[in-house]
C-alpha positions in Angstrom: -7.9 6.4 7.5 -5.0 5.2 9.7 -2.1 3.3 8.3 1.0 1.5 9.7 3.8 0.0 7.6 6.2 -2.8 8.4 9.3 -3.7 6.3 11.3 -6.8 5.5 13.1 -8.1 2.5 13.5 -11.2 0.3 16.2 -12.5 -2.0 15.0 -14.5 -5.0 16.2 -15.8 -8.4 14.1 -16.0 -11.5 14.0 -15.6 -15.3 11.4 -14.1 -17.6 9.9 -15.2 -20.9 9.5 -12.7 -23.7 11.7 -10.4 -25.7 10.4 -7.4 -23.8 12.6 -8.6 -20.9 15.9 -8.5 -22.9 18.7 -9.8 -20.8 16.4 -10.6 -17.8 15.3 -13.6 -19.8 18.3 -15.3 -18.3 18.4 -16.5 -14.7 19.1 -13.5 -12.4 18.6 -12.5 -8.8 16.8 -9.7 -7.1 16.6 -8.5 -3.5 13.3 -6.9 -2.8 12.6 -4.5 0.0 9.0 -5.4 1.0 6.8 -2.8 2.7 3.3 -3.7 3.9 0.9 -1.0 4.9 -2.1 -2.0 7.0 -5.2 0.3 7.0 -8.2 0.8 9.2 -10.6 3.7 9.6 -10.4 3.8 13.4 -7.9 2.7 16.0 -8.7 -0.3 18.2 -9.4 -0.1 21.9 -5.6 0.0 22.6 -5.2 2.8 20.0 -3.4 0.5 17.6 -3.8 -0.1 13.9 -2.2 -3.6 14.1 0.2 -5.3 16.5 3.6 -4.4 14.9 5.3 -7.5 16.3 2.6 -9.8 14.9 2.6 -8.0 11.5 6.4 -8.3 11.2 6.3 -12.0 12.2 3.5 -12.9 9.7 5.2 -11.0 6.9 8.5 -12.9 7.6 6.5 -16.2 7.5 4.9 -15.3 4.1 8.2 -14.2 2.6 9.9 -17.5 3.7 7.9 -19.2 0.9 10.0 -17.1 -1.6 13.2 -16.1 0.2 16.4 -17.6 -1.2 14.4 -19.6 -3.8 14.4 -19.7 -7.5 10.8 -18.6 -8.3 11.0 -20.6 -11.6 10.9 -23.8 -9.5 7.7 -22.9 -7.7 4.9 -25.0 -9.3 2.2 -22.4 -8.8 4.2 -19.9 -10.8 4.9 -22.2 -13.8 4.1 -20.3 -17.1 4.1 -16.9 -15.3 6.6 -14.1 -15.4 7.3 -13.4 -11.7 7.7 -9.7 -12.2 7.8 -7.3 -9.3 4.1 -6.5 -10.0 3.1 -10.2 -10.0 5.0 -10.8 -6.8 3.5 -7.9 -5.0 0.1 -9.5 -5.5 1.3 -12.9 -4.4 2.6 -11.4 -1.1 -0.7 -9.5 -0.7 -2.9 -12.6 -1.2 -0.9 -14.6 1.3 -1.0 -11.8 3.9 -4.7 -11.3 3.3 -5.3 -15.0 4.0 -3.3 -14.7 7.2 -5.4 -11.7 8.3 -8.6 -13.5 7.6 -7.3 -16.6 9.5 -6.7 -14.4 12.5 -2.9 -14.5 12.5 -2.7 -10.8 13.3 -4.7 -11.3 16.5 -7.6 -9.1 17.6 -6.1 -6.0 16.1 -6.1 -7.6 12.7 -9.9 -8.0 12.8 -10.4 -4.2 12.2 -8.2 -3.9 9.2 -10.0 -2.8 6.0 -7.1 -2.4 3.5 -3.6 -3.3 2.8 -0.9 -2.3 0.3 2.2 -4.4 -0.5 5.1 -2.6 -2.2 8.2 -4.5 -3.5 11.2 -2.2 -4.2 13.6 -3.5 -6.8 16.0 -0.6 -6.3 15.9 3.0 -5.3 14.6 3.7 -8.8 11.8 1.2 -9.3 9.1 -0.4 -7.2 5.6 -1.9 -7.7 2.6 -2.2 -5.4 -0.7 -4.1 -5.0 -3.4 -2.4 -2.9 -6.7 -3.9 -2.0 -9.5 -4.2 0.5 -9.6 -6.8 3.2 
């Protein structure tokens, strides 16, 4: 299996519900390093996994929905704790939709899997991995 990873970041604000979150129940911010790994079993006719430029551009577009926003204000997230794990899946689902819509060009057609990792710090990160 071949893989290629692109990286970006997003800065968000949010709060959590539940005693398990302690002081994070109050509004706070986070800057996530976002790594997206694209997978395919064989290289395409140009010996690529995916066009890095397109992948970076589409990732930036997906992250724009969240970057510099308070996630508590996003209607689709009402009643949810926007944990790192939860947000990894949200980014994955939006990127998967972009792949299926052809936004990664012809190289995106051969992708079979993707992994989205959000790094909270150098000590903690969470990922969502799935098939395309």
